[in-house]
N, C-alpha and C positions, 0 to 999 in steps of 0.2 A: 560539590559532589562529583565523583568520577562518572563520566558518561559510560554506562554499561548497556550492553546489548548482546545477548547471546545469538550468535550467528546461526540461525535455523537452517537445517539441511545443507550445511557448509560443504561437506565432502561430496554429496550427490550433485550440488550445483556446480562445483569446480569441475568435477568429472564431465558433466554434460556440456560445459562451455567449450570443451576441446580446445584449450588454450594453446596458441602458437607463441613462441618467444618473441617473434617480430610483429605480432598482431596488435590491433587497436581495440581496446575494450572500454565499455561505459558501465559504471555502477550508478544507476539512476536514483537510488536511495541509499546513500553512502552510509548514514547512521554512524555506528562505531567503527566502521572500516574493517570489520572482520572478514567479509567476503573480498573486499578490495585488496587487503594485505595478501591474501592467498593468490590473487591474480597477479599483483605486483611482483611477488617472489618468483613467478614463473616467466617473467619478461626479461629479455636481454636488450634488444633494440626496439621493442614494442613500446606501447603507450597506454596508460590508463587515465580515463577522465572520470572523476567522481563528482556527483551532483547531489546536493541536499539543500533544503530550504531552511533547515533548522541551524541557527547559529552555534548552539552548543555541540551539535554533531560536527559541523565544520571544524570547530576548534579542536575537538578530540581527534578527528580524522587527520588533521594536519600534523598533530603531534605523533600519532601512531605511524604515519606514512613518510615521516621525515627521512628515514634511512634510505628511501627509494628515490630521493632527489627529483630530477627532472623526468624521470619515468612516469610521474604522477602529476596531473593537473587537477585542482580542486576548485569547483565553482558553486557559489551559493545561488541556487535557482530551483525551480520546480522542474521535475522531468518532463512536464508538458512542453517545455521549451527545448527539448533534446536536440532537435534539428538545428536550431540556432547555435546552441552550446557547442555541438560537434563542428559545425561549420566555422565558428569563431576560433576553434582550436586548429583549424587548418585541414580538416578531413571531410570528405564527401561520404565515405562508407566506413563501417567499422566491422570487426570480426566477431563481436559478442556484446550482448547487453544483459544486465541483470537488474531485476527489481525484487526487493524484499519488502513487501507492502505492510509488514508488521509495525505496531507502535513499539518504540524501544523501551527497555526496562528503565532507562533514565527518565524518559518522559512520564511513564507511569508512576515512578516512585519519587518524582520531585513534586512535592505538594503544590507549590505555587504555580505549576504548570496547568493544573486544573484537569488533568486527563482522567484521574481516578476518583471513584466514589468512596475510596477508603479514608480520605482525609476530610473530615466534616467542616473544618474551617477554611478549606481551600476555596479560592475564587473560581467561578465558572468561566474558565479561559479556553483551553483546549486548542490553541493555535499552534500549528506545526511551524509557522513563520510569524515571528512576533512583530514583523513589519506591517502585517495586516492589521487594520483597525478593528475589524469586526471580531467579536468573541462569542463564546457559547452563551454568555449572559444576554447578548443582544438577541440571539435566537429565542431563548427561553422567555424573555420579557417583551419581544417584539413581534414574533410570529403569531398569526391567528390560530384559533383552536383547531381549524381544519388543516392548516399547514403543519402544525405540530403533530397532529394525529397521523397524517399521511407520512411524515418523515419517520416517526417511530415505528409505524407499521411496515413501510417499504425498506428502510435501511437498518432497522433493529429487529424486524420480524417479531415485534412485541404485540402479544395477544391483547393486552389491555391498553393499547395505544389511545383509544377514545377516552377511557377513563382518566388516564394520566394527563392527557392534553386538557380535558375539561377542568381538571383540579389545578393545573398549573395556571390556567387563565383566571379561575376563581380566586386563587391565592394572590395573584399579582394585582388584583383590584384593590388589595389592602396595602401591599408594599412590594418593592422590587425583590425578586428572588436573586440572591447574590452569592450564596455559598453552596458547596456540595451537600452540606448537612440539610439545608433548607430543601433542596431538590429531592434528596433522599427521602425525607419525611413525606413529601408529597407522593412520590412513587410508591412508597410503602403503603400509604392509605388507599392507594388506587388499585392495588392488587389484592385479591382475596387471600386470607391467611393460609388457606390450604395450598394455593398455588405458590405461595412464597416458600413453602417447605422444600420444593425441589427446583432444580435448574439453576442453582448458584444464586449469587446476590441479585435481589430484585431490581437493582439499578443498572445492571450490566448492559442490558440491550438498549436502554434509553441513552446511556452515555455513548455507546457505539454509534447509535444513530445521529446524535447531535454532532459528534466528532466528524463523521462522514459528511454530513451536511456542511458544516462550517469550513472544512478544508477541501470540499468539492472532490473528495477522493474517488468516487466511482465515475464522475464525470470526466476527471483528468485521465483516469485509466482508460476508459472507453475511447476518449478522443485521441489518445496518444499511441495506441497499439498499431495502427496503420503506419504512422510515421516511423515507429521503431522497426517494424518489419522492413520498410523501404530503405532504412539506413544500413541494413545488413549486407555485407558483400556475400558473394557465392559461398555457401558452406558455413556462413556465420550463424550463430545461434542466439535466440532470445530465451532467457530463463526467468520465469516469474513465480515467486513464492506468494501465495495468497493465504488469508487466514479466516475468511468466512465465505459462505456459499454465494453471496452476491458477487464478490470479486472473482471467485473461481469460475462462475457461469460466464461472466464477461470475457474472461481469458480463453476459456474452452471454446466459446462460440466464435471469437475473433480468429482463433488458430484454425478452426475448421473452415471458416469462410476464406481465409487466406490460402488454404490448401486447395479448397474446391469452391471457387467463387462463381461458378457458372449458375445463372439464373433462368436458363431455358426450361420449359416444361419437360417433365420426364418422358413425355410421349414423343419428343423431338428425336429423330434418329441421330443427329449430329448437333454440336453446339454452334449456335449462331450469334450469341450475345457478345462474343469477343473477349470475355474475361478470362484471363490466364492465371494459372496457379503461380503463387509466389514461393512455394516451398512445400515442406512436409511437416506434419505433426510428429515429433519424436516420441512423446508420451501419450499413448492411447489412453492410458489410465495415469492419473497423477502419481507422482513419487511421494510417499508418506515418510515421516520420521520412524526410525527404528526404536526398539525397546530401550536401548542405551540412551538415546537422546531424550526420549520421553521421561526417563527416570531422572535425567540431569536437568531438564528444563520443562516444567509442566505447561508453560505457555506455548510450547511448540505442538501441542496436541491437535490443534485444528490446522496446522500448516499442510499446504499442498504445493508441490512443484510441478509446473508444466513447461514443456520445452518445444520450441519451434525452430526449424532449420530452413534458412533461406536457400532456394535452388534457382539460380538464374540460368535459363535455357538459352 
């Protein structure tokens, strides 16, 4: 199956990166290399480093970016290790970084990857990196009722988290829960019929929550933002595309703190904490997809682009 991923907010992201032909850029979530190809096209003596933990994404990106030769380096890793990856490539600073935090169409549409609730016989996998031993099945069958409930509520914003967690634990007393169909049945029974009529597929929020927990998505994002900002050279930009409110909140808050890190009480006439600004938030409000993009790709409807520019005084 061909690796497909619609590059969300492509034009807007490329414009906001302010690409220089001799600059160094990092795509921390390479995916199908749609954003990366547009960066590579604009480089002459510059360099692009693409990072992804998914082997299928790496294979597809290598093929797509072959025409750009040594302009591009592709590394299989998690962007949480961006500092090491960039240093290993021989750079201390870069001119731009992009993250597209969406799950690719390939991942969602490949049944045996287990990301989607659509394929009833699919295994509960959901690993972004198949070198990891832990799968969604381990979470479903191994976490306590309290842990499951907390994950579904915090990461999936699922109203019926307690019901779903309780019924998962009850079901697995009889047998292991192994397929999407089995999990879907439990979720369906846990949500009142009236609530199932609105808000899309009843399993959507649970699958999102389990995927986020398994792949440590919010933890990795939260812990990597400071490193990414510190990697930027003067005038360098960090562009991040998020797809749900939890990610967006983390990015928004991190950008605000980087712009104004002062922790002094507001009553102090001058700053004495010694924390200095690392730059400026370019996007006071996030950039959203336009009508054309929304009509072409329904999965882009929740996408938001935020941009931060490094300013070294």
